[in-house]
C-alpha positions as CSV (number, residue, x, y, z in Angstrom):
1,X,108.6,79.2,116.9
2,X,109.2,82.0,114.4
3,X,108.0,79.9,111.4
4,X,104.9,78.4,113.4
5,X,103.8,82.3,113.8
6,X,104.2,83.1,110.0
7,X,103.7,79.5,108.4
8,X,99.8,80.8,107.9
9,X,98.5,84.1,107.1
10,X,96.7,85.3,110.0
11,X,95.9,89.0,111.2
12,X,98.4,88.4,114.1
13,X,101.5,87.8,111.9
14,X,100.5,90.7,109.4
15,X,99.9,92.7,112.7
16,X,103.5,91.8,113.7
17,X,105.1,93.2,110.4
18,X,102.8,96.3,110.5
19,X,104.2,97.2,113.6
20,X,107.6,96.2,112.9
21,X,107.4,98.7,109.9
22,X,106.0,101.4,112.0
23,X,108.6,100.7,114.7
24,X,111.8,100.8,112.4
25,X,110.3,103.7,110.1
26,X,109.5,106.3,112.9
27,X,112.6,105.3,114.9
28,X,114.6,106.5,111.9
29,X,112.7,109.5,111.4
30,X,113.2,110.6,114.9
31,X,116.8,109.6,114.6
32,X,117.3,111.8,111.6
33,X,114.8,114.5,112.6
34,X,115.0,118.1,111.0
35,X,114.1,121.4,112.4
36,X,111.3,121.2,109.5
37,X,108.2,120.4,111.5
38,X,105.8,121.8,108.8
39,X,102.2,119.9,108.0
40,X,103.5,119.7,104.4
41,X,106.9,117.5,105.8
42,X,104.9,115.4,108.3
43,X,102.4,114.6,105.4
44,X,105.4,113.6,103.3
45,X,106.6,111.2,105.8
46,X,103.3,109.7,106.2
47,X,102.9,109.4,102.6
48,X,106.4,107.5,102.4
49,X,105.0,105.4,105.0
50,X,101.9,104.6,103.1
51,X,104.2,103.9,99.9
52,X,106.3,101.5,102.1
53,X,103.2,99.5,103.1
54,X,101.6,99.5,99.6
55,X,104.9,98.0,98.2
56,X,104.7,95.2,101.1
57,X,101.6,94.1,100.7
58,X,101.5,94.2,96.5
59,X,104.5,92.0,96.9
60,X,102.7,89.6,99.1
61,X,99.7,89.7,96.7
62,X,102.0,88.8,93.6
63,X,103.6,85.6,95.4
64,X,99.9,84.6,96.6
65,X,97.9,85.4,93.3
66,X,100.4,83.7,91.2
67,X,100.7,80.3,93.4
68,X,104.1,81.0,94.4
69,X,103.3,80.7,98.3
70,X,101.3,78.4,100.4
71,X,99.5,81.1,101.9
72,X,102.0,82.0,104.5
73,X,103.1,85.4,105.6
74,X,106.8,84.9,105.2
75,X,106.8,87.2,102.2
76,X,106.1,90.5,104.1
77,X,108.3,89.7,106.9
78,X,111.4,89.0,104.4
79,X,110.5,92.3,102.8
80,X,110.6,94.1,106.0
81,X,114.1,92.4,107.0
82,X,115.5,93.4,103.6
83,X,114.5,96.9,104.1
84,X,116.5,96.9,107.5
85,X,119.7,96.3,105.7
86,X,119.6,99.9,104.3
87,X,117.6,102.1,106.6
88,X,118.3,105.2,104.6
89,X,115.9,104.3,102.0
90,X,113.0,104.7,104.4
91,X,113.7,108.3,103.8
92,X,114.3,108.2,99.9
93,X,111.3,109.5,98.3
94,X,112.4,109.0,94.7
95,X,113.4,105.7,95.0
96,X,110.4,104.5,97.1
97,X,108.0,105.9,94.5
98,X,110.2,104.2,91.7
99,X,110.1,100.9,93.2
100,X,106.4,101.1,94.1
101,X,105.5,101.7,90.4
102,X,108.0,98.9,89.2
103,X,106.1,96.4,91.6
104,X,102.8,97.6,89.9
105,X,104.1,96.7,86.7
106,X,105.4,93.4,87.9
107,X,102.0,92.7,89.4
108,X,100.7,92.8,85.6
109,X,103.8,91.2,84.1
110,X,103.8,88.0,86.4
111,X,99.9,87.4,85.9
112,X,100.7,87.3,82.1
113,X,100.9,83.5,82.2
114,X,97.3,83.3,82.3
115,X,96.8,84.8,78.8
116,X,94.0,86.8,79.6
117,X,93.9,90.7,78.7
118,X,97.6,90.1,77.5
119,X,97.7,93.4,75.7
120,X,96.2,95.4,78.5
121,X,98.6,93.7,81.0
122,X,101.7,94.4,78.6
123,X,100.4,98.1,78.0
124,X,99.8,98.8,81.9
125,X,103.2,97.3,82.8
126,X,104.8,99.4,80.3
127,X,103.2,102.4,81.6
128,X,104.1,101.8,85.1
129,X,108.0,101.2,84.0
130,X,108.1,104.4,82.3
131,X,106.5,106.3,85.3
132,X,109.1,104.7,87.7
133,X,111.6,106.0,85.2
134,X,110.6,109.7,86.0
135,X,111.5,109.1,89.7
136,X,114.8,107.2,89.0
137,X,116.0,106.8,85.4
138,X,117.6,103.7,85.2
139,X,114.7,101.6,86.4
140,X,113.6,102.0,83.0
141,X,115.8,98.8,82.4
142,X,112.6,96.9,83.6
143,X,111.1,97.3,80.5
144,X,113.4,94.3,79.7
145,X,111.3,92.2,82.1
146,X,108.2,93.0,79.8
147,X,109.9,91.9,76.8
148,X,111.0,88.6,78.6
149,X,107.5,88.1,79.6
150,X,106.2,88.6,76.0
151,X,109.0,86.0,75.0
152,X,107.6,83.6,77.4
153,X,104.1,83.7,76.8
154,X,102.6,85.8,73.9
155,X,105.3,86.2,71.5
156,X,103.7,84.9,68.3
157,X,101.3,87.9,68.2
158,X,103.6,90.9,66.6
159,X,101.5,93.4,68.3
160,X,102.4,92.7,71.8
161,X,106.1,93.5,71.0
162,X,104.9,97.3,70.0
163,X,102.9,98.0,73.2
164,X,105.9,99.0,75.0
165,X,106.7,101.5,72.4
166,X,103.3,103.1,72.4
167,X,103.6,103.5,76.2
168,X,106.9,104.9,76.1
169,X,105.7,107.7,73.6
170,X,102.5,108.5,75.6
171,X,104.3,108.8,79.2
172,X,107.0,110.9,77.2
173,X,104.5,113.3,75.8
174,X,102.5,113.6,78.8
175,X,105.9,114.2,80.8
176,X,107.2,116.7,78.4
177,X,103.9,118.7,78.0
178,X,103.8,118.7,81.9
179,X,107.4,120.0,82.4
180,X,107.0,122.7,79.8
181,X,103.5,123.9,81.1
182,X,104.5,124.0,84.9
183,X,108.1,125.8,83.7
184,X,110.1,123.0,86.0
185,X,113.3,121.6,85.8
186,X,112.1,118.2,85.6
187,X,113.6,117.5,82.2
188,X,117.1,118.7,83.3
189,X,116.9,116.6,86.4
190,X,115.9,113.5,84.5
191,X,118.7,114.0,81.8
192,X,121.1,114.2,84.8
193,X,120.0,110.8,85.9
194,X,120.6,109.4,82.6
195,X,124.2,108.9,82.8
196,X,126.1,105.8,83.2
197,X,128.2,105.5,86.5
198,X,130.1,102.3,87.1
199,X,132.2,103.7,90.0
200,X,131.9,102.0,93.6
201,X,133.5,104.4,95.6
202,X,130.5,105.8,97.2
203,X,131.0,104.0,100.7
204,X,131.2,106.4,103.6
205,X,131.7,104.2,106.7
206,X,132.5,100.3,107.3
207,X,128.7,99.6,108.2
208,X,127.7,100.3,104.6
209,X,130.4,97.9,103.4
210,X,129.2,95.4,106.2
211,X,125.5,95.8,105.3
212,X,126.1,95.3,101.4
213,X,128.4,92.4,101.9
214,X,125.9,90.7,104.1
215,X,123.2,91.3,101.8
216,X,124.6,90.2,98.8
217,X,125.9,87.0,100.4
218,X,122.2,86.1,101.6
219,X,120.8,87.0,98.1
220,X,123.5,85.1,96.1
221,X,122.7,82.1,98.6
222,X,119.0,82.1,97.9
223,X,119.4,82.6,94.4
224,X,121.8,79.6,94.0
225,X,119.5,77.4,96.0
226,X,116.5,78.4,93.5
227,X,118.7,77.6,90.5
228,X,119.5,74.3,91.9
229,X,116.1,73.4,92.8
230,X,114.3,74.8,89.9
231,X,113.8,71.1,88.3
232,X,111.9,70.0,91.2
233,X,109.4,72.9,91.3
234,X,106.1,72.6,89.2
235,X,106.8,73.3,85.5
236,X,103.8,76.0,85.5
237,X,105.6,78.1,87.6
238,X,109.1,78.0,85.8
239,X,108.4,81.0,83.9
240,X,107.3,82.9,86.8
241,X,110.5,82.1,88.5
242,X,112.4,82.9,85.7
243,X,110.6,86.5,85.7
244,X,111.5,87.0,89.3
245,X,115.2,85.9,89.1
246,X,115.4,88.5,86.0
247,X,114.0,90.9,88.3
248,X,116.9,90.7,90.4
249,X,119.4,90.6,87.7
250,X,117.9,94.0,86.3
251,X,118.0,95.4,89.9
252,X,121.5,94.7,90.3
253,X,122.1,96.2,86.7
254,X,120.0,99.6,87.7
255,X,122.3,99.5,91.2
256,X,125.7,99.2,89.0
257,X,125.0,101.8,86.4
258,X,123.2,104.5,88.1
259,X,124.9,107.8,89.3
260,X,124.6,109.0,92.8
261,X,125.4,105.5,93.9
262,X,124.2,104.0,97.3
263,X,122.9,100.9,98.7
264,X,119.5,102.6,98.4
265,X,119.6,101.6,94.9
266,X,119.1,98.0,95.8
267,X,115.4,98.4,96.8
268,X,114.5,97.0,93.5
269,X,115.8,93.7,94.7
270,X,114.0,93.5,98.0
271,X,110.6,92.2,96.2
272,X,112.0,89.5,94.1
273,X,114.6,88.5,96.6
274,X,111.5,88.2,99.4
275,X,109.8,86.1,96.9
276,X,112.3,83.8,96.3
277,X,113.4,83.3,100.1
278,X,109.8,82.3,100.7
279,X,109.6,79.9,98.0
280,X,112.8,78.3,99.9
281,X,111.7,78.6,103.5
282,X,108.5,76.6,102.4
283,X,109.9,73.9,100.6
284,X,109.7,70.7,102.8
285,X,112.4,70.6,105.2
286,X,113.4,69.9,108.9
287,X,111.9,72.7,111.0
288,X,115.1,73.4,112.9
289,X,116.6,74.3,109.3
290,X,113.9,76.8,108.8
291,X,114.2,78.4,112.4
292,X,117.7,78.8,112.0
293,X,117.5,80.6,108.5
294,X,114.8,82.8,109.8
295,X,116.8,83.7,112.9
296,X,119.7,84.4,111.0
297,X,117.9,86.8,108.5
298,X,116.2,88.6,111.6
299,X,119.3,89.1,113.5
300,X,121.4,90.2,110.4
301,X,118.7,92.7,109.3
302,X,118.1,94.2,112.9
303,X,121.9,94.5,113.3
304,X,122.5,96.2,110.0
305,X,119.7,98.6,110.9
306,X,121.0,99.6,114.2
307,X,124.8,99.8,112.9
308,X,123.7,102.3,110.2
309,X,121.2,104.3,112.5
């Protein structure tokens, strides 16, 4: 029944996901409401909601545009489910914005296989990564993904290797000039984020441990399935799948080395894991297996959300 609803992209299943995002977002905001009811504060909340919607549908666009999905709505559903595992991310402005810009970079990186406007895509993706790093410094590691994409597709032109460096200097100059002109503490804030902290002692309750354990198990399960089934997938999509798998590895690295650690940092893995889960659920198999997988994911996500609410 669930698989039938999301097997094809229709206004109905997109509406279900949109309503789901609205419900869980506002429920979290109501539960954690403060006395600040200014228009600016309320406007910020709606801005966060817009960023979440944009992230969901950019992920969906990447999957469909690059032939990773059979025109289903599974990707948006899985993105919503993974959001539910760590509900506090719904109120984390910096990480939501950083992840949004990483997804904009990913859109350009994944499409590099077409070999059209390669230099523009590399430069644009680099710009987006460095902008993302202004909101969370260690998301700068996603620049590695750009070099991986260059290696896969356009390594012969040496100029492509220098484009990220040019983008780095462009963003750095604009950032420094802006910070000095407006006399802000942006530079100090960014430097404070740039330290490496490998400690994993941030847990405050058992529900965080449980949510992380379930999410990690689900992620490992689908990554292993992808690796085992890679040889059976179209050869033309192999570089794309490898880039998506690289995104998950980089996302975990960002989580592992960032200071002020929290489960929210796993937001960088939501999109690539949603893409990989979509490719698995669309693989020809008995419908009852698809139903069981979807049911388990939905139950686990909803349970994790309400346990931490």
